ZAKOL-923684 format. One record per residue (C-alpha): x, y, z; residue number from 0. Coordinates in pm, whole numbers. Layout:
N
REC       c1       c2       c3   num
REC        X        Y        Z   NUM
...
# end
This chain:
61
REC       c1       c2       c3   num
REC    10108     5037     8861     0
REC     9979     4970     9234     1
REC     9719     5247     9222     2
REC     9658     5400     9660     3
REC     9316     5557     9666     4
REC     9250     5767     9955     5
REC     8846     5699    10111     6
REC     8715     6038     9863     7
REC     8868     5806     9536     8
REC     8743     5543     9671     9
REC     8376     5660     9716    10
REC     8383     5894     9428    11
REC     8511     5569     9231    12
REC     8147     5331     9355    13
REC     7880     5616     9432    14
REC     8020     5937     9251    15
REC     8246     5840     8859    16
REC     8151     6172     8650    17
REC     8419     6339     8996    18
REC     8671     6189     8923    19
REC     8869     6266     8649    20
REC     8877     6069     8276    21
REC     9305     5970     8331    22
REC     9218     5861     8631    23
REC     8887     5593     8589    24
REC     9105     5452     8228    25
REC     9382     5376     8572    26
REC     9146     5229     8717    27
REC     8995     5028     8484    28
REC     9346     4910     8312    29
REC     9326     4595     8397    30
REC     9691     4585     8478    31
REC     9711     4761     8708    32
REC     9673     4640     9101    33
REC     9425     4914     9386    34
REC     9465     4861     9670    35
REC     9204     5033     9972    36
REC     9426     5135    10283    37
REC     9263     4930    10681    38
REC     9290     5339    10745    39
REC     9021     5344    10504    40
REC     8723     5123    10589    41
REC     8878     5254    10927    42
REC     8797     5594    10855    43
REC     8443     5495    10661    44
REC     8377     5282    11000    45
REC     8396     5577    11123    46
REC     8201     5840    11001    47
REC     7892     5531    10959    48
REC     7881     5488    11289    49
REC     7823     5940    11309    50
REC     7610     5948    11070    51
REC     7345     5622    11285    52
REC     7424     5801    11668    53
REC     7358     6140    11476    54
REC     7027     5946    11300    55
REC     6922     5799    11646    56
REC     6909     6122    11903    57
REC     6706     6276    11576    58
REC     6505     6013    11570    59
REC     6483     5910    11965    60
# end
């Protein structure tokens, strides 16, 4: 089975797997499944990172 992760699922799998249902975790860790992340998710994470960096810069300077 091929699985396309959305941005939140990807981040939760990496940082807070307790938020993911056991059935989903089992599918994620099954080596027979292909796991994919959209380029749009990479873009979204970059935007959020830039926003937080800009906010940090404004608060510090």
